[in-house]
C-alpha positions as CSV (number, residue, x, y, z in Angstrom):
1,M,187.1,-101.6,89.2
2,T,187.0,-100.7,92.9
3,N,184.1,-101.7,95.1
4,P,181.4,-99.1,95.5
5,F,181.4,-97.0,98.7
6,R,178.1,-98.1,100.2
7,L,176.3,-95.2,101.9
8,L,173.0,-95.3,103.9
9,L,171.2,-92.0,104.7
10,I,168.4,-91.9,107.2
11,G,165.7,-89.2,107.5
12,D,162.1,-89.0,108.9
13,S,160.8,-85.6,107.7
14,D,160.7,-83.7,104.4
15,S,163.5,-81.3,105.4
16,Q,165.7,-84.1,106.6
17,L,165.2,-86.1,103.4
18,L,166.0,-83.0,101.4
19,A,169.2,-82.6,103.4
20,C,170.1,-86.2,102.5
21,E,169.3,-85.4,98.8
22,A,171.6,-82.3,99.0
23,L,174.5,-84.5,100.1
24,C,174.2,-86.8,97.1
25,Q,176.2,-84.6,94.7
26,F,179.0,-87.1,94.4
27,P,181.1,-87.2,91.2
28,A,180.8,-90.5,89.3
29,H,184.5,-91.4,89.9
30,L,183.8,-91.7,93.6
31,N,181.5,-94.7,92.9
32,V,179.1,-94.0,95.8
33,E,176.2,-96.4,96.1
34,V,173.3,-94.6,97.9
35,T,170.5,-96.1,100.0
36,I,168.0,-93.8,101.7
37,N,165.7,-94.9,104.5
38,A,162.7,-92.7,104.8
39,I,161.2,-93.6,108.1
40,P,157.4,-93.9,107.6
41,R,155.4,-91.0,108.9
42,D,152.1,-89.4,108.0
43,G,152.2,-86.5,105.5
44,T,155.6,-87.1,103.9
45,P,155.0,-85.7,100.4
46,D,155.1,-88.3,97.6
47,S,157.2,-85.9,95.6
48,I,160.0,-86.1,98.3
49,L,159.9,-89.9,98.3
50,K,160.1,-90.0,94.5
51,R,163.1,-87.7,94.6
52,A,164.8,-89.9,97.3
53,H,164.1,-93.1,95.2
54,S,165.7,-91.5,92.2
55,L,169.0,-91.2,94.1
56,G,169.4,-95.0,94.6
57,T,167.6,-97.6,96.7
58,L,164.7,-96.5,98.9
59,W,163.9,-98.2,102.2
60,R,160.9,-97.5,104.4
61,F,161.8,-99.2,107.7
62,D,160.6,-97.9,111.1
63,M,163.4,-97.0,113.5
64,G,163.3,-100.3,115.4
65,Q,163.2,-102.4,112.3
66,L,166.1,-100.4,110.9
67,L,168.3,-100.7,114.0
68,T,167.9,-104.5,114.1
69,N,168.3,-104.9,110.3
70,P,171.4,-107.2,109.7
71,D,172.1,-105.5,106.5
72,L,173.3,-102.4,108.4
73,R,176.8,-103.9,108.9
74,H,177.3,-104.1,105.1
75,F,177.4,-100.3,104.7
76,D,180.7,-98.4,104.7
77,A,179.0,-95.4,106.4
78,I,175.6,-94.3,107.7
79,G,174.4,-90.7,107.8
80,V,171.8,-90.0,110.4
81,Y,169.5,-87.0,109.8
82,L,166.9,-87.2,112.5
83,T,165.6,-85.1,115.4
84,G,167.2,-84.6,118.8
85,S,167.3,-87.7,120.9
86,K,166.8,-90.1,117.9
87,I,170.3,-89.1,116.7
88,S,171.7,-90.1,120.0
89,D,169.6,-93.2,120.1
90,F,171.0,-94.4,116.8
91,R,174.6,-93.8,117.9
92,Q,174.0,-95.6,121.1
93,A,172.4,-98.6,119.3
94,M,175.3,-98.8,116.9
95,S,177.7,-98.9,119.9
96,L,176.5,-102.5,120.4
97,F,178.3,-103.5,117.1
98,P,181.9,-104.7,117.6
99,G,184.2,-101.7,116.7
100,S,185.9,-103.3,113.8
101,H,182.7,-104.5,112.2
102,R,180.4,-101.5,112.4
103,P,179.9,-98.8,109.7
104,L,181.2,-95.3,110.2
105,L,178.6,-93.0,111.5
106,F,178.1,-89.4,110.6
107,C,175.4,-86.7,111.0
108,G,174.8,-83.1,110.2
109,F,172.2,-80.3,110.2
110,N,169.3,-79.7,107.8
111,G,170.6,-76.5,106.2
112,V,171.4,-73.4,108.1
113,V,171.5,-73.7,111.9
114,L,169.2,-70.9,112.9
115,E,168.8,-71.6,116.6
116,K,169.7,-74.0,119.4
117,F,173.1,-74.8,118.0
118,I,174.5,-76.0,121.3
119,E,171.5,-78.2,122.0
120,G,171.6,-79.7,118.6
121,M,175.3,-80.4,118.8
122,S,174.9,-82.1,122.2
123,W,172.9,-84.8,120.5
124,R,175.5,-85.3,117.8
125,I,178.7,-85.5,119.8
126,G,180.3,-88.9,119.8
127,Y,179.7,-89.6,116.1
128,D,182.7,-90.5,113.9
129,L,182.1,-87.4,111.9
130,I,179.8,-84.4,112.0
131,C,179.0,-82.4,108.9
132,L,179.1,-78.7,109.3
133,N,178.1,-76.0,106.7
134,G,181.1,-73.7,107.0
135,P,183.5,-71.7,109.1
136,R,180.7,-70.1,111.1
137,D,179.6,-73.5,112.5
138,Q,183.2,-74.7,112.9
139,D,184.1,-71.6,114.9
140,A,181.1,-72.1,117.2
141,L,181.9,-75.7,117.7
142,Q,185.5,-75.1,118.6
143,Q,184.5,-72.5,121.2
144,M,182.0,-74.9,122.5
145,L,184.3,-77.9,122.8
146,G,187.6,-76.3,123.6
147,D,189.2,-77.8,126.8
148,S,186.3,-80.2,127.1
149,P,186.4,-84.1,126.9
150,F,185.1,-83.7,123.3
151,A,187.8,-81.5,121.9
152,D,188.9,-84.2,119.4
153,Q,185.5,-84.5,117.8
154,Q,186.0,-85.0,114.0
155,T,184.1,-82.7,111.6
156,V,184.0,-81.9,107.9
157,L,182.7,-78.9,106.0
158,T,180.2,-79.8,103.3
159,G,178.9,-76.4,102.4
160,L,175.5,-74.8,101.6
161,Q,175.6,-75.1,97.8
162,R,172.9,-77.7,97.8
163,N,171.9,-77.8,94.1
164,G,175.2,-78.4,92.4
165,E,177.3,-76.0,90.3
166,A,175.7,-77.1,87.0
167,T,172.1,-76.2,88.1
168,T,172.2,-72.5,87.2
169,S,173.4,-73.1,83.6
170,A,171.1,-76.0,83.1
171,F,167.8,-74.6,84.3
172,A,168.0,-71.0,85.3
173,L,167.2,-68.1,83.0
174,E,169.5,-65.2,82.4
175,E,168.6,-62.0,84.4
176,H,167.2,-60.1,81.4
177,H,164.9,-63.1,80.6
178,R,163.5,-63.4,84.1
179,Q,160.0,-62.4,84.9
180,R,159.2,-59.5,87.2
181,Q,158.4,-62.0,89.9
182,M,159.3,-62.3,93.6
183,V,158.9,-65.6,95.4
184,F,158.4,-65.7,99.1
185,A,159.6,-69.0,100.5
186,E,157.4,-69.7,103.5
187,Q,158.6,-71.4,106.6
188,V,156.2,-73.1,109.0
189,V,157.6,-71.8,112.2
190,M,159.6,-68.7,111.1
191,P,157.9,-66.5,112.2
192,R,156.2,-68.7,114.7
193,G,153.3,-66.7,116.2
194,Q,150.1,-66.3,114.3
195,R,150.1,-62.5,114.7
196,S,153.5,-62.3,113.1
197,R,152.4,-64.6,110.3
198,E,149.4,-62.3,109.6
199,K,151.7,-59.3,109.6
200,M,154.0,-61.2,107.1
201,V,151.0,-61.7,104.8
202,R,149.9,-58.1,105.0
203,I,153.4,-56.9,104.1
204,L,153.5,-59.1,101.1
205,A,150.0,-58.0,100.0
206,D,150.9,-54.3,100.4
207,I,154.1,-54.6,98.4
208,A,152.2,-56.4,95.7
209,R,149.7,-53.5,95.5
210,R,152.6,-51.0,95.3
211,S,154.1,-53.1,92.4
212,P,151.3,-53.8,89.9
213,N,153.7,-54.8,87.2
214,W,155.2,-57.6,89.4
215,E,153.8,-60.9,90.6
216,V,154.4,-61.9,94.3
217,L,154.2,-65.6,94.7
218,I,154.0,-67.3,98.1
219,K,155.5,-70.8,98.0
220,P,153.9,-72.7,100.8
221,R,156.1,-75.2,102.7
222,I,153.4,-77.8,102.3
223,A,150.0,-78.3,100.7
224,P,146.9,-77.9,102.9
225,D,146.4,-81.7,103.0
226,E,150.0,-82.5,103.9
227,S,151.8,-82.5,107.3
228,T,155.4,-82.2,108.3
229,F,157.5,-82.3,111.5
230,H,156.9,-78.6,112.2
231,Q,153.2,-77.8,112.4
232,S,151.7,-74.3,112.2
233,E,148.4,-73.4,113.8
234,R,146.9,-72.4,110.4
235,H,148.0,-73.1,106.8
236,I,149.3,-70.1,105.0
237,S,146.3,-70.2,102.6
238,Q,143.9,-69.8,105.5
239,T,146.1,-67.0,107.0
240,L,145.9,-65.2,103.7
241,I,142.1,-65.4,103.5
242,K,141.6,-64.4,107.2
243,T,144.1,-61.5,107.0
244,I,143.5,-60.0,103.6
245,G,140.1,-61.4,102.5
246,Q,140.4,-60.8,98.7
247,P,144.2,-60.5,98.0
248,P,145.5,-58.3,95.1
249,T,145.4,-60.1,91.8
250,N,149.2,-60.2,91.6
251,L,149.6,-62.0,94.9
252,K,149.2,-65.7,94.5
253,L,150.0,-69.0,96.2
254,D,152.1,-71.2,94.0
255,Y,152.7,-74.9,94.8
256,R,155.2,-75.6,92.0
257,P,158.6,-76.9,93.2
258,L,160.8,-74.1,94.6
259,P,163.7,-74.8,92.1
260,E,161.3,-74.2,89.2
261,L,160.1,-70.8,90.7
262,L,163.7,-69.7,91.6
263,S,164.9,-70.5,88.1
264,Q,162.5,-68.0,86.5
265,S,162.1,-65.3,89.2
266,R,164.2,-62.2,89.8
267,L,163.8,-62.0,93.6
268,M,163.3,-64.4,96.5
269,A,162.3,-63.1,99.9
270,T,162.5,-65.0,103.2
271,V,162.5,-64.3,106.9
272,S,165.3,-66.8,107.6
273,S,165.6,-69.9,105.4
274,T,168.2,-72.1,103.8
275,A,166.2,-71.3,100.6
276,F,168.3,-68.1,100.6
277,F,171.2,-70.2,99.3
278,D,169.0,-72.2,97.0
279,A,168.1,-68.9,95.4
280,L,171.8,-68.2,94.7
281,D,172.2,-71.7,93.2
282,F,169.4,-70.9,90.7
283,G,170.6,-67.3,89.9
284,C,167.8,-65.6,91.8
285,R,168.7,-62.7,94.0
286,P,167.7,-63.2,97.7
287,V,166.4,-60.5,100.1
288,V,165.9,-61.1,103.8
289,M,162.9,-59.4,105.5
290,S,164.1,-57.3,108.4
291,D,160.5,-56.4,109.3
292,F,160.4,-58.8,112.3
293,G,163.6,-57.4,113.9
294,L,167.0,-58.9,114.7
295,K,165.8,-61.9,116.7
296,P,167.4,-65.3,117.4
297,S,163.9,-66.6,117.9
298,N,163.1,-66.2,114.2
299,G,166.7,-66.9,112.9
300,S,167.1,-63.4,111.3
301,H,170.3,-62.6,113.2
302,I,172.1,-65.1,111.0
303,F,171.4,-63.1,107.9
304,A,171.9,-59.6,109.3
305,G,175.5,-59.5,107.9
306,S,174.5,-60.6,104.4
307,G,174.2,-57.1,103.0
308,V,170.7,-57.9,101.6
309,W,168.7,-57.3,104.8
310,H,165.7,-55.0,104.0
311,S,162.4,-54.0,105.3
312,L,159.8,-54.9,102.6
313,E,157.3,-52.6,104.4
314,A,159.6,-49.6,103.9
315,V,160.5,-50.4,100.2
316,K,158.8,-48.0,97.7
317,D,158.1,-50.9,95.3
318,L,159.7,-54.0,93.8
319,D,161.2,-52.0,90.9
320,A,163.1,-49.9,93.4
321,L,164.2,-53.0,95.3
322,D,165.3,-54.7,92.1
323,R,167.5,-51.7,91.2
324,A,169.0,-51.3,94.6
325,L,169.5,-54.9,95.8
326,P,173.1,-55.9,95.7
327,H,174.6,-59.4,95.7
328,P,175.2,-60.9,99.2
329,K,178.6,-60.0,100.7
330,Q,181.2,-62.5,99.6
331,D,183.0,-62.6,103.0
332,W,179.6,-63.4,104.7
333,L,178.8,-66.1,102.2
334,A,182.2,-67.7,102.7
335,W,181.8,-67.5,106.5
336,M,178.4,-69.3,106.2
337,G,179.9,-72.0,103.9
338,Y,178.5,-71.0,100.5
339,G,181.1,-71.3,97.7
340,R,183.3,-73.6,95.8
341,D,185.6,-74.6,98.7
342,W,183.1,-76.9,100.5
343,K,181.3,-79.7,98.7
344,P,179.6,-83.0,99.7
345,E,182.5,-85.0,98.0
346,Q,184.7,-83.8,100.9
347,L,182.4,-86.0,103.1
348,I,183.4,-89.1,101.2
349,A,187.1,-88.2,101.3
350,A,186.9,-87.7,105.1
351,L,185.1,-91.0,105.5
352,Q,187.6,-92.8,103.3
353,T,190.4,-91.5,105.5
354,L,188.6,-92.6,108.7
355,K,187.9,-96.0,107.2
356,T,191.7,-96.7,107.1
357,K,192.1,-96.0,110.8
358,V,191.5,-98.3,113.7
359,R,187.7,-98.3,114.5
360,E,187.1,-97.4,118.1
361,P,183.9,-98.5,119.9
362,L,181.4,-95.7,119.8
363,K,181.0,-94.1,123.2
364,V,180.5,-90.7,124.7
365,K,183.0,-89.5,127.3
366,S,181.7,-88.1,130.6
367,G,181.2,-84.4,130.3
368,Y,178.7,-81.6,130.4
369,L,177.7,-81.5,126.8
370,S,176.2,-84.9,126.0
371,N,172.5,-85.6,125.9
372,A,173.1,-89.4,125.5
373,K,171.7,-90.2,129.0
374,F,168.2,-89.6,127.7
375,S,168.4,-92.2,124.9
376,F,167.2,-95.3,126.7
377,T,164.2,-93.4,128.1
378,Q,163.3,-92.2,124.6
379,L,163.6,-95.7,123.2
380,R,161.1,-96.9,125.8
381,R,158.7,-94.1,125.0
382,D,159.0,-95.0,121.3
383,A,158.2,-98.7,122.1
384,E,155.2,-97.7,124.2
385,R,154.0,-95.5,121.3
386,A,154.3,-98.5,118.9
387,I,152.3,-100.7,121.4
388,R,149.5,-98.1,121.6
389,A,149.4,-98.1,117.8
390,E,149.4,-101.9,117.8
391,N,152.5,-101.9,115.6
392,W,153.8,-105.1,117.1
393,K,156.7,-105.5,114.7
394,E,158.1,-102.1,115.6
395,A,157.5,-102.6,119.3
396,R,159.4,-105.9,119.3
397,S,162.3,-104.4,117.4
398,L,162.6,-101.5,119.9
399,L,162.2,-103.7,123.0
400,K,164.8,-106.2,121.7
401,L,167.2,-103.2,121.2
402,G,166.4,-102.1,124.7
403,S,167.1,-105.5,126.1
404,L,170.5,-105.4,124.4
405,M,171.2,-102.0,125.9
406,R,170.1,-102.9,129.4
407,P,170.2,-106.8,129.7
408,T,169.2,-106.7,133.4
409,H,166.2,-104.3,132.9
410,R,163.3,-106.4,134.1
411,N,160.4,-104.3,132.7
412,I,162.0,-104.2,129.2
413,A,162.2,-108.1,129.3
414,R,158.6,-108.4,130.5
415,R,157.2,-105.9,127.9
416,L,159.1,-107.8,125.2
417,K,157.6,-111.1,126.3
418,A,154.1,-109.5,126.3
419,V,154.3,-108.1,122.7
420,E,155.8,-111.5,121.5
421,Q,152.7,-113.3,122.9
422,P,150.7,-114.5,119.8
423,N,147.4,-114.9,121.7
424,Q,145.6,-111.5,121.5
425,L,143.8,-111.8,124.9
426,L,147.0,-113.0,126.7
427,R,149.0,-110.3,125.1
428,R,146.5,-107.6,126.2
429,L,146.5,-109.0,129.8
430,L,150.3,-109.1,129.9
431,L,150.6,-105.6,128.6
432,V,148.3,-104.3,131.3
433,M,150.2,-106.3,134.0
434,T,153.6,-105.0,132.9
435,F,152.7,-101.4,132.1
436,R,155.0,-98.7,133.6
437,D,154.6,-95.0,132.9
438,V,157.8,-93.8,131.1
439,G,156.6,-90.3,130.6
């Protein structure tokens, strides 16, 4: 029996952990052994952590503890699903490993890239492999990197079919057994402004009133007592009360898992969400609200070519929409990366190929696209944040990493000595004496 392919996936928000989960659709014959590190943060739903744990081993290390963990070198590959500069920080930290002894590094995006593709890619360049959804992202990247120092950046298409091919037959109801039910999959920041979110709620309430034989279910992104990386000014439940007062009886908030709702509903509405493709996985027909216009700021421009872009405000009722709504255009789905041609197992195949090649030290070439120059500053900011929280273990890990990255940096060395001081009064004094504002 061959040795397992040891894979570490790292995320620090619910959407990133769900992206890690979506990757873990590997056939048994690939023998992939998964570890997921969910970086501790307030508000991460327990349900998400339980799902991550069911995939394999679950770690809960802070970033500094993770980066200095000696077990990292035992993985074949590490997938980094973090925010902006943290992606670059991790790559730069791993560059301290000897090239022949370090794991392969890859990264990707948390579903559909709605905005800031160039900015997001600038943090990811320099990884051994970047996961892309489909031809749309690949074309954009080729235009971005052509004739640049990064033109040889390796990529792999892993697709947008995040729930596996067997999901529909295993869980979803046939069309004629489905309830007259439309699920609205809420996003915290799409649309972003409070006035637009109030308009969104009014549109859903009005179409519920016009469709008394249907149920309109709003699936909130999070519960009122939970938090996530993206924060809205007001929870959708509060927006509903403030905007509508007493909503129609067939408009309800529903906190059940989205897969359960999609498996039994006829329609799924969204402004611009990866849940569009989840709906297809579960046999639910998606509709994209055009009521907020064709705007890159809310991601709707991505879905305009889908063939299911409709104004819910202008629809007579949901019976009319149900009769008229077509399946999304096949050429658009293929362009986005939804279909049988792109699967997560292609990631393992690409990593296996790279594993046989000579491992070069990780580095980013000089050029106009890389954001790596901000990594050291961000590491110092994270260390200072840990110091303010009196998380001395995390502060020590980050400052040790900083001293490896910049051995001659005097303030890093002094801050490290300060946090290592066991005497509380002396530590406090040294921290005051060595403080520097890093922004």
